[in-house]
PQR file with spaces between the fields and no chain letter, atoms N, CA, C, O and H, PARSE charges and radii, in Angstrom:
ATOM       1  N    MET     1     129.953  122.488   92.533 -0.4000 1.5000
ATOM       2  CA   MET     1     131.155  122.070   91.846 -0.0000 2.0000
ATOM       3  C    MET     1     131.779  123.291   91.193  0.5500 1.7000
ATOM       4  O    MET     1     131.093  124.106   90.576 -0.5500 1.4000
ATOM       5  N    GLN     2     133.103  123.404   91.342 -0.4000 1.5000
ATOM       6  CA   GLN     2     133.825  124.518   90.739 -0.0000 2.0000
ATOM       7  C    GLN     2     135.073  123.999   90.051  0.5500 1.7000
ATOM       8  O    GLN     2     135.710  123.054   90.518 -0.5500 1.4000
ATOM       9  H    GLN     2     133.660  122.743   91.843  0.4000 1.0000
ATOM      10  N    ALA     3     135.415  124.626   88.937 -0.4000 1.5000
ATOM      11  CA   ALA     3     136.610  124.251   88.181 -0.0000 2.0000
ATOM      12  C    ALA     3     137.254  125.503   87.623  0.5500 1.7000
ATOM      13  O    ALA     3     136.632  126.564   87.560 -0.5500 1.4000
ATOM      14  H    ALA     3     134.898  125.394   88.557  0.4000 1.0000
ATOM      15  N    THR     4     138.502  125.367   87.220 -0.4000 1.5000
ATOM      16  CA   THR     4     139.217  126.434   86.529 -0.0000 2.0000
ATOM      17  C    THR     4     139.822  125.846   85.262  0.5500 1.7000
ATOM      18  O    THR     4     139.940  124.628   85.126 -0.5500 1.4000
ATOM      19  H    THR     4     139.007  124.506   87.271  0.4000 1.0000
ATOM      20  N    ILE     5     140.197  126.705   84.352 -0.4000 1.5000
ATOM      21  CA   ILE     5     140.818  126.263   83.108 -0.0000 2.0000
ATOM      22  C    ILE     5     142.073  125.464   83.448  0.5500 1.7000
ATOM      23  O    ILE     5     142.884  125.880   84.275 -0.5500 1.4000
ATOM      24  H    ILE     5     140.102  127.695   84.462  0.4000 1.0000
ATOM      25  N    GLY     6     142.218  124.310   82.795 -0.4000 1.5000
ATOM      26  CA   GLY     6     143.374  123.454   83.024 -0.0000 2.0000
ATOM      27  C    GLY     6     143.107  122.304   83.981  0.5500 1.7000
ATOM      28  O    GLY     6     143.888  121.355   84.042 -0.5500 1.4000
ATOM      29  H    GLY     6     141.559  123.973   82.123  0.4000 1.0000
ATOM      30  N    ASP     7     142.013  122.377   84.729 -0.4000 1.5000
ATOM      31  CA   ASP     7     141.658  121.263   85.609 -0.0000 2.0000
ATOM      32  C    ASP     7     141.316  120.043   84.769  0.5500 1.7000
ATOM      33  O    ASP     7     140.918  120.162   83.610 -0.5500 1.4000
ATOM      34  H    ASP     7     141.378  123.148   84.680  0.4000 1.0000
ATOM      35  N    ARG     8     141.476  118.880   85.362 -0.4000 1.5000
ATOM      36  CA   ARG     8     141.101  117.630   84.713 -0.0000 2.0000
ATOM      37  C    ARG     8     139.719  117.238   85.214  0.5500 1.7000
ATOM      38  O    ARG     8     139.364  117.497   86.364 -0.5500 1.4000
ATOM      39  H    ARG     8     141.800  118.783   86.303  0.4000 1.0000
ATOM      40  N    ILE     9     138.946  116.611   84.339 -0.4000 1.5000
ATOM      41  CA   ILE     9     137.605  116.174   84.696 -0.0000 2.0000
ATOM      42  C    ILE     9     137.514  114.676   84.412  0.5500 1.7000
ATOM      43  O    ILE     9     138.040  114.193   83.410 -0.5500 1.4000
ATOM      44  H    ILE     9     139.234  116.400   83.405  0.4000 1.0000
ATOM      45  N    CYS    10     136.851  113.958   85.292 -0.4000 1.5000
ATOM      46  CA   CYS    10     136.641  112.526   85.122 -0.0000 2.0000
ATOM      47  C    CYS    10     135.157  112.249   85.296  0.5500 1.7000
ATOM      48  O    CYS    10     134.562  112.572   86.324 -0.5500 1.4000
ATOM      49  H    CYS    10     136.423  114.351   86.106  0.4000 1.0000
ATOM      50  N    ILE    11     134.573  111.645   84.272 -0.4000 1.5000
ATOM      51  CA   ILE    11     133.172  111.241   84.345 -0.0000 2.0000
ATOM      52  C    ILE    11     133.159  109.722   84.448  0.5500 1.7000
ATOM      53  O    ILE    11     133.575  109.025   83.522 -0.5500 1.4000
ATOM      54  H    ILE    11     135.056  111.382   83.437  0.4000 1.0000
ATOM      55  N    ARG    12     132.684  109.220   85.569 -0.4000 1.5000
ATOM      56  CA   ARG    12     132.681  107.779   85.832 -0.0000 2.0000
ATOM      57  C    ARG    12     131.712  107.068   84.892  0.5500 1.7000
ATOM      58  O    ARG    12     130.640  107.589   84.582 -0.5500 1.4000
ATOM      59  H    ARG    12     132.346  109.786   86.321  0.4000 1.0000
ATOM      60  N    GLY    13     132.098  105.874   84.440 -0.4000 1.5000
ATOM      61  CA   GLY    13     131.238  105.066   83.586 -0.0000 2.0000
ATOM      62  C    GLY    13     129.969  104.675   84.325  0.5500 1.7000
ATOM      63  O    GLY    13     130.006  104.387   85.521 -0.5500 1.4000
ATOM      64  H    GLY    13     132.969  105.451   84.692  0.4000 1.0000
ATOM      65  N    ALA    14     128.855  104.665   83.620 -0.4000 1.5000
ATOM      66  CA   ALA    14     127.553  104.385   84.238 -0.0000 2.0000
ATOM      67  C    ALA    14     127.372  102.906   84.558  0.5500 1.7000
ATOM      68  O    ALA    14     126.594  102.555   85.444 -0.5500 1.4000
ATOM      69  H    ALA    14     128.825  104.899   82.648  0.4000 1.0000
ATOM      70  N    THR    15     128.084  102.036   83.843 -0.4000 1.5000
ATOM      71  CA   THR    15     128.001  100.597   84.083 -0.0000 2.0000
ATOM      72  C    THR    15     129.407  100.023   84.144  0.5500 1.7000
ATOM      73  O    THR    15     130.384  100.710   83.845 -0.5500 1.4000
ATOM      74  H    THR    15     128.716  102.321   83.123  0.4000 1.0000
ATOM      75  N    VAL    16     129.498   98.772   84.527 -0.4000 1.5000
ATOM      76  CA   VAL    16     130.802   98.118   84.615 -0.0000 2.0000
ATOM      77  C    VAL    16     131.498   98.107   83.254  0.5500 1.7000
ATOM      78  O    VAL    16     132.719   98.244   83.179 -0.5500 1.4000
ATOM      79  H    VAL    16     128.704   98.214   84.769  0.4000 1.0000
ATOM      80  N    GLU    17     130.729   97.946   82.189 -0.4000 1.5000
ATOM      81  CA   GLU    17     131.298   97.881   80.842 -0.0000 2.0000
ATOM      82  C    GLU    17     131.715   99.244   80.294  0.5500 1.7000
ATOM      83  O    GLU    17     132.491   99.315   79.341 -0.5500 1.4000
ATOM      84  H    GLU    17     129.738   97.835   82.250  0.4000 1.0000
ATOM      85  N    SER    18     131.213  100.316   80.882 -0.4000 1.5000
ATOM      86  CA   SER    18     131.494  101.669   80.388 -0.0000 2.0000
ATOM      87  C    SER    18     132.756  102.221   81.045  0.5500 1.7000
ATOM      88  O    SER    18     132.821  102.312   82.270 -0.5500 1.4000
ATOM      89  H    SER    18     130.583  100.258   81.656  0.4000 1.0000
ATOM      90  N    PRO    19     133.758  102.591   80.246 -0.5600 1.5000
ATOM      91  CA   PRO    19     134.972  103.154   80.841  0.2800 2.0000
ATOM      92  C    PRO    19     134.744  104.584   81.333  0.5500 1.7000
ATOM      93  O    PRO    19     133.816  105.262   80.893 -0.5500 1.4000
ATOM      94  N    ASP    20     135.594  105.025   82.241 -0.4000 1.5000
ATOM      95  CA   ASP    20     135.586  106.419   82.669 -0.0000 2.0000
ATOM      96  C    ASP    20     136.059  107.283   81.507  0.5500 1.7000
ATOM      97  O    ASP    20     136.841  106.836   80.668 -0.5500 1.4000
ATOM      98  H    ASP    20     136.348  104.474   82.598  0.4000 1.0000
ATOM      99  N    ARG    21     135.576  108.529   81.465 -0.4000 1.5000
ATOM     100  CA   ARG    21     136.028  109.493   80.452 -0.0000 2.0000
ATOM     101  C    ARG    21     136.821  110.582   81.157  0.5500 1.7000
ATOM     102  O    ARG    21     136.389  111.117   82.178 -0.5500 1.4000
ATOM     103  H    ARG    21     134.941  108.892   82.147  0.4000 1.0000
ATOM     104  N    HIS    22     137.987  110.906   80.604 -0.4000 1.5000
ATOM     105  CA   HIS    22     138.872  111.905   81.187 -0.0000 2.0000
ATOM     106  C    HIS    22     139.106  113.014   80.181  0.5500 1.7000
ATOM     107  O    HIS    22     139.196  112.770   78.978 -0.5500 1.4000
ATOM     108  H    HIS    22     138.338  110.472   79.774  0.4000 1.0000
ATOM     109  N    GLY    23     139.204  114.243   80.690 -0.4000 1.5000
ATOM     110  CA   GLY    23     139.452  115.369   79.803 -0.0000 2.0000
ATOM     111  C    GLY    23     139.977  116.576   80.555  0.5500 1.7000
ATOM     112  O    GLY    23     140.173  116.545   81.770 -0.5500 1.4000
ATOM     113  H    GLY    23     139.131  114.441   81.667  0.4000 1.0000
ATOM     114  N    GLU    24     140.199  117.640   79.799 -0.4000 1.5000
ATOM     115  CA   GLU    24     140.726  118.894   80.344 -0.0000 2.0000
ATOM     116  C    GLU    24     139.705  120.002   80.152  0.5500 1.7000
ATOM     117  O    GLU    24     139.098  120.125   79.088 -0.5500 1.4000
ATOM     118  H    GLU    24     140.040  117.666   78.812  0.4000 1.0000
ATOM     119  N    VAL    25     139.522  120.804   81.186 -0.4000 1.5000
ATOM     120  CA   VAL    25     138.605  121.947   81.123 -0.0000 2.0000
ATOM     121  C    VAL    25     139.284  123.049   80.306  0.5500 1.7000
ATOM     122  O    VAL    25     140.353  123.541   80.669 -0.5500 1.4000
ATOM     123  H    VAL    25     140.015  120.704   82.051  0.4000 1.0000
ATOM     124  N    LEU    26     138.639  123.428   79.190 -0.4000 1.5000
ATOM     125  CA   LEU    26     139.163  124.480   78.316 -0.0000 2.0000
ATOM     126  C    LEU    26     138.547  125.834   78.616  0.5500 1.7000
ATOM     127  O    LEU    26     139.219  126.861   78.518 -0.5500 1.4000
ATOM     128  H    LEU    26     137.771  123.029   78.895  0.4000 1.0000
ATOM     129  N    GLU    27     137.261  125.841   78.984 -0.4000 1.5000
ATOM     130  CA   GLU    27     136.543  127.082   79.317 -0.0000 2.0000
ATOM     131  C    GLU    27     135.589  126.815   80.470  0.5500 1.7000
ATOM     132  O    GLU    27     135.017  125.732   80.591 -0.5500 1.4000
ATOM     133  H    GLU    27     136.715  125.007   79.063  0.4000 1.0000
ATOM     134  N    VAL    28     135.433  127.824   81.311 -0.4000 1.5000
ATOM     135  CA   VAL    28     134.432  127.793   82.374 -0.0000 2.0000
ATOM     136  C    VAL    28     133.414  128.856   82.013  0.5500 1.7000
ATOM     137  O    VAL    28     133.741  130.042   81.968 -0.5500 1.4000
ATOM     138  H    VAL    28     135.898  128.704   81.213  0.4000 1.0000
ATOM     139  N    ARG    29     132.182  128.443   81.754 -0.4000 1.5000
ATOM     140  CA   ARG    29     131.163  129.387   81.273 -0.0000 2.0000
ATOM     141  C    ARG    29     130.212  129.864   82.361  0.5500 1.7000
ATOM     142  O    ARG    29     129.427  130.784   82.127 -0.5500 1.4000
ATOM     143  H    ARG    29     131.916  127.480   81.791  0.4000 1.0000
ATOM     144  N    GLY    30     130.264  129.266   83.533 -0.4000 1.5000
ATOM     145  CA   GLY    30     129.433  129.699   84.644 -0.0000 2.0000
ATOM     146  C    GLY    30     130.167  130.736   85.486  0.5500 1.7000
ATOM     147  O    GLY    30     131.367  130.955   85.317 -0.5500 1.4000
ATOM     148  H    GLY    30     130.901  128.519   83.723  0.4000 1.0000
ATOM     149  N    ALA    31     129.443  131.358   86.377 -0.4000 1.5000
ATOM     150  CA   ALA    31     130.021  132.364   87.266 -0.0000 2.0000
ATOM     151  C    ALA    31     130.835  131.695   88.372  0.5500 1.7000
ATOM     152  O    ALA    31     130.424  130.675   88.926 -0.5500 1.4000
ATOM     153  H    ALA    31     128.469  131.180   86.514  0.4000 1.0000
ATOM     154  N    ASP    32     131.994  132.277   88.688 -0.4000 1.5000
ATOM     155  CA   ASP    32     132.835  131.819   89.798 -0.0000 2.0000
ATOM     156  C    ASP    32     133.196  130.341   89.718  0.5500 1.7000
ATOM     157  O    ASP    32     133.204  129.653   90.739 -0.5500 1.4000
ATOM     158  H    ASP    32     132.328  133.105   88.238  0.4000 1.0000
ATOM     159  N    GLY    33     133.496  129.845   88.518 -0.4000 1.5000
ATOM     160  CA   GLY    33     133.941  128.467   88.348 -0.0000 2.0000
ATOM     161  C    GLY    33     132.836  127.441   88.251  0.5500 1.7000
ATOM     162  O    GLY    33     133.101  126.239   88.255 -0.5500 1.4000
ATOM     163  H    GLY    33     133.489  130.404   87.689  0.4000 1.0000
ATOM     164  N    ALA    34     131.600  127.899   88.164 -0.4000 1.5000
ATOM     165  CA   ALA    34     130.460  126.981   88.091 -0.0000 2.0000
ATOM     166  C    ALA    34     130.269  126.468   86.663  0.5500 1.7000
ATOM     167  O    ALA    34     130.739  127.094   85.713 -0.5500 1.4000
ATOM     168  H    ALA    34     131.385  128.876   88.160  0.4000 1.0000
ATOM     169  N    PRO    35     129.589  125.342   86.506 -0.5600 1.5000
ATOM     170  CA   PRO    35     129.305  124.792   85.180  0.2800 2.0000
ATOM     171  C    PRO    35     128.414  125.736   84.381  0.5500 1.7000
ATOM     172  O    PRO    35     127.777  126.621   84.952 -0.5500 1.4000
ATOM     173  N    PRO    36     128.365  125.555   83.074 -0.5600 1.5000
ATOM     174  CA   PRO    36     128.922  124.451   82.286  0.2800 2.0000
ATOM     175  C    PRO    36     130.392  124.681   81.952  0.5500 1.7000
ATOM     176  O    PRO    36     130.910  125.792   82.058 -0.5500 1.4000
ATOM     177  N    TYR    37     131.057  123.579   81.539 -0.4000 1.5000
ATOM     178  CA   TYR    37     132.474  123.599   81.172 -0.0000 2.0000
ATOM     179  C    TYR    37     132.634  123.092   79.742  0.5500 1.7000
ATOM     180  O    TYR    37     131.990  122.125   79.336 -0.5500 1.4000
ATOM     181  H    TYR    37     130.637  122.676   81.453  0.4000 1.0000
ATOM     182  N    LEU    38     133.499  123.757   78.992 -0.4000 1.5000
ATOM     183  CA   LEU    38     133.900  123.223   77.696 -0.0000 2.0000
ATOM     184  C    LEU    38     135.084  122.308   77.972  0.5500 1.7000
ATOM     185  O    LEU    38     136.095  122.740   78.527 -0.5500 1.4000
ATOM     186  H    LEU    38     134.022  124.542   79.322  0.4000 1.0000
ATOM     187  N    VAL    39     134.956  121.036   77.581 -0.4000 1.5000
ATOM     188  CA   VAL    39     135.959  120.024   77.913 -0.0000 2.0000
ATOM     189  C    VAL    39     136.475  119.365   76.647  0.5500 1.7000
ATOM     190  O    VAL    39     135.701  119.034   75.749 -0.5500 1.4000
ATOM     191  H    VAL    39     134.135  120.685   77.130  0.4000 1.0000
ATOM     192  N    ARG    40     137.794  119.173   76.579 -0.4000 1.5000
ATOM     193  CA   ARG    40     138.401  118.352   75.525 -0.0000 2.0000
ATOM     194  C    ARG    40     138.776  117.026   76.172  0.5500 1.7000
ATOM     195  O    ARG    40     139.652  116.960   77.034 -0.5500 1.4000
ATOM     196  H    ARG    40     138.423  119.442   77.308  0.4000 1.0000
ATOM     197  N    PHE    41     138.092  115.971   75.734 -0.4000 1.5000
ATOM     198  CA   PHE    41     138.365  114.649   76.278 -0.0000 2.0000
ATOM     199  C    PHE    41     139.633  114.080   75.652  0.5500 1.7000
ATOM     200  O    PHE    41     140.072  114.535   74.596 -0.5500 1.4000
ATOM     201  H    PHE    41     137.380  116.024   75.034  0.4000 1.0000
ATOM     202  N    ASP    42     140.212  113.087   76.307 -0.4000 1.5000
ATOM     203  CA   ASP    42     141.484  112.519   75.866 -0.0000 2.0000
ATOM     204  C    ASP    42     141.419  111.933   74.459  0.5500 1.7000
ATOM     205  O    ASP    42     142.455  111.777   73.813 -0.5500 1.4000
ATOM     206  H    ASP    42     139.855  112.717   77.165  0.4000 1.0000
ATOM     207  N    ASP    43     140.225  111.605   73.974 -0.4000 1.5000
ATOM     208  CA   ASP    43     140.089  111.089   72.608 -0.0000 2.0000
ATOM     209  C    ASP    43     139.993  112.215   71.576  0.5500 1.7000
ATOM     210  O    ASP    43     139.829  111.947   70.385 -0.5500 1.4000
ATOM     211  H    ASP    43     139.384  111.732   74.498  0.4000 1.0000
ATOM     212  N    GLY    44     140.096  113.490   72.028 -0.4000 1.5000
ATOM     213  CA   GLY    44     140.065  114.648   71.137 -0.0000 2.0000
ATOM     214  C    GLY    44     138.701  115.289   70.985  0.5500 1.7000
ATOM     215  O    GLY    44     138.597  116.384   70.431 -0.5500 1.4000
ATOM     216  H    GLY    44     140.230  113.707   72.995  0.4000 1.0000
ATOM     217  N    HIS    45     137.648  114.634   71.464 -0.4000 1.5000
ATOM     218  CA   HIS    45     136.281  115.161   71.365 -0.0000 2.0000
ATOM     219  C    HIS    45     136.112  116.344   72.314  0.5500 1.7000
ATOM     220  O    HIS    45     136.511  116.266   73.475 -0.5500 1.4000
ATOM     221  H    HIS    45     137.732  113.745   71.914  0.4000 1.0000
ATOM     222  N    GLU    46     135.524  117.438   71.832 -0.4000 1.5000
ATOM     223  CA   GLU    46     135.226  118.603   72.672 -0.0000 2.0000
ATOM     224  C    GLU    46     133.720  118.749   72.790  0.5500 1.7000
ATOM     225  O    GLU    46     132.993  118.612   71.807 -0.5500 1.4000
ATOM     226  H    GLU    46     135.199  117.501   70.888  0.4000 1.0000
ATOM     227  N    THR    47     133.259  119.028   74.003 -0.4000 1.5000
ATOM     228  CA   THR    47     131.828  119.203   74.227 -0.0000 2.0000
ATOM     229  C    THR    47     131.584  120.046   75.474  0.5500 1.7000
ATOM     230  O    THR    47     132.464  120.203   76.320 -0.5500 1.4000
ATOM     231  H    THR    47     133.850  119.139   74.802  0.4000 1.0000
ATOM     232  N    LEU    48     130.385  120.579   75.567 -0.4000 1.5000
ATOM     233  CA   LEU    48     129.960  121.338   76.729 -0.0000 2.0000
ATOM     234  C    LEU    48     129.431  120.352   77.769  0.5500 1.7000
ATOM     235  O    LEU    48     128.561  119.536   77.466 -0.5500 1.4000
ATOM     236  H    LEU    48     129.670  120.452   74.880  0.4000 1.0000
ATOM     237  N    VAL    49     129.950  120.426   78.983 -0.4000 1.5000
ATOM     238  CA   VAL    49     129.606  119.466   80.033 -0.0000 2.0000
ATOM     239  C    VAL    49     128.880  120.163   81.174  0.5500 1.7000
ATOM     240  O    VAL    49     129.339  121.172   81.710 -0.5500 1.4000
ATOM     241  H    VAL    49     130.657  121.089   79.230  0.4000 1.0000
ATOM     242  N    TYR    50     127.744  119.600   81.525 -0.4000 1.5000
ATOM     243  CA   TYR    50     127.005  119.971   82.730 -0.0000 2.0000
ATOM     244  C    TYR    50     127.183  118.801   83.687  0.5500 1.7000
ATOM     245  O    TYR    50     126.417  117.840   83.612 -0.5500 1.4000
ATOM     246  H    TYR    50     127.371  118.780   81.090  0.4000 1.0000
ATOM     247  N    PRO    51     128.164  118.848   84.582 -0.5600 1.5000
ATOM     248  CA   PRO    51     128.519  117.679   85.382  0.2800 2.0000
ATOM     249  C    PRO    51     127.421  117.231   86.341  0.5500 1.7000
ATOM     250  O    PRO    51     126.669  118.033   86.895 -0.5500 1.4000
ATOM     251  N    GLY    52     127.364  115.922   86.507 -0.4000 1.5000
ATOM     252  CA   GLY    52     126.416  115.322   87.447 -0.0000 2.0000
ATOM     253  C    GLY    52     127.160  114.709   88.622  0.5500 1.7000
ATOM     254  O    GLY    52     128.336  114.995   88.847 -0.5500 1.4000
ATOM     255  H    GLY    52     127.974  115.270   86.057  0.4000 1.0000
ATOM     256  N    THR    53     126.477  113.882   89.350 -0.4000 1.5000
ATOM     257  CA   THR    53     127.066  113.261   90.544 -0.0000 2.0000
ATOM     258  C    THR    53     128.143  112.249   90.204  0.5500 1.7000
ATOM     259  O    THR    53     128.897  111.840   91.087 -0.5500 1.4000
ATOM     260  H    THR    53     125.522  113.649   89.168  0.4000 1.0000
ATOM     261  N    ASP    54     128.235  111.833   88.947 -0.4000 1.5000
ATOM     262  CA   ASP    54     129.250  110.875   88.525 -0.0000 2.0000
ATOM     263  C    ASP    54     130.537  111.560   88.056  0.5500 1.7000
ATOM     264  O    ASP    54     131.405  110.908   87.477 -0.5500 1.4000
ATOM     265  H    ASP    54     127.622  112.165   88.230  0.4000 1.0000
ATOM     266  N    THR    55     130.667  112.863   88.299 -0.4000 1.5000
ATOM     267  CA   THR    55     131.799  113.650   87.809 -0.0000 2.0000
ATOM     268  C    THR    55     132.710  114.079   88.952  0.5500 1.7000
ATOM     269  O    THR    55     132.253  114.472   90.025 -0.5500 1.4000
ATOM     270  H    THR    55     129.962  113.393   88.770  0.4000 1.0000
ATOM     271  N    VAL    56     134.021  113.992   88.689 -0.4000 1.5000
ATOM     272  CA   VAL    56     135.038  114.424   89.657 -0.0000 2.0000
ATOM     273  C    VAL    56     135.932  115.429   88.968  0.5500 1.7000
ATOM     274  O    VAL    56     136.361  115.209   87.836 -0.5500 1.4000
ATOM     275  H    VAL    56     134.392  113.673   87.817  0.4000 1.0000
ATOM     276  N    ILE    57     136.220  116.547   89.650 -0.4000 1.5000
ATOM     277  CA   ILE    57     137.145  117.559   89.161 -0.0000 2.0000
ATOM     278  C    ILE    57     138.476  117.347   89.871  0.5500 1.7000
ATOM     279  O    ILE    57     138.536  117.315   91.101 -0.5500 1.4000
ATOM     280  H    ILE    57     135.871  116.726   90.570  0.4000 1.0000
ATOM     281  N    GLU    58     139.550  117.200   89.082 -0.4000 1.5000
ATOM     282  CA   GLU    58     140.897  117.083   89.625 -0.0000 2.0000
ATOM     283  C    GLU    58     141.589  118.419   89.375  0.5500 1.7000
ATOM     284  O    GLU    58     141.982  118.717   88.247 -0.5500 1.4000
ATOM     285  H    GLU    58     139.502  117.226   88.084  0.4000 1.0000
ATOM     286  N    HIS    59     141.737  119.217   90.422 -0.4000 1.5000
ATOM     287  CA   HIS    59     142.266  120.570   90.287 -0.0000 2.0000
ATOM     288  C    HIS    59     143.747  120.534   89.953  0.5500 1.7000
ATOM     289  O    HIS    59     144.510  119.754   90.522 -0.5500 1.4000
ATOM     290  H    HIS    59     141.418  118.975   91.338  0.4000 1.0000
ATOM     291  N    SER    60     144.142  121.397   89.017 -0.4000 1.5000
ATOM     292  CA   SER    60     145.547  121.482   88.632 -0.0000 2.0000
ATOM     293  C    SER    60     146.339  122.134   89.760  0.5500 1.7000
ATOM     294  O    SER    60     145.806  122.938   90.525 -0.5500 1.4000
ATOM     295  H    SER    60     143.523  122.031   88.554  0.4000 1.0000
ATOM     296  N    SER    61     147.597  121.782   89.850 -0.4000 1.5000
ATOM     297  CA   SER    61     148.433  122.305   90.952 -0.0000 2.0000
ATOM     298  C    SER    61     149.150  123.585   90.568  0.5500 1.7000
ATOM     299  O    SER    61     149.919  124.116   91.369 -0.5500 1.4000
ATOM     300  H    SER    61     148.030  121.128   89.228  0.4000 1.0000
ATOM     301  N    VAL    62     148.923  124.093   89.370 -0.4000 1.5000
ATOM     302  CA   VAL    62     149.601  125.312   88.894 -0.0000 2.0000
ATOM     303  C    VAL    62     148.875  126.532   89.363  0.5500 1.7000
ATOM     304  O    VAL    62     149.292  127.651   89.065 -0.5500 1.4000
ATOM     305  H    VAL    62     148.299  123.661   88.719  0.4000 1.0000
């Protein structure tokens, strides 16, 4: 998985009751776009993300 600053990240909910979480990649700390990523989620929470199989990167078009 590779991302760049400004890409959107979506972490799918683990259960039917759990909503998906969406955010923006603020920093890429791995080499050549690899994880971990510093992400600001749409609710304002910022955290370091090590994405799993439930994660989708939506690349920015800029």
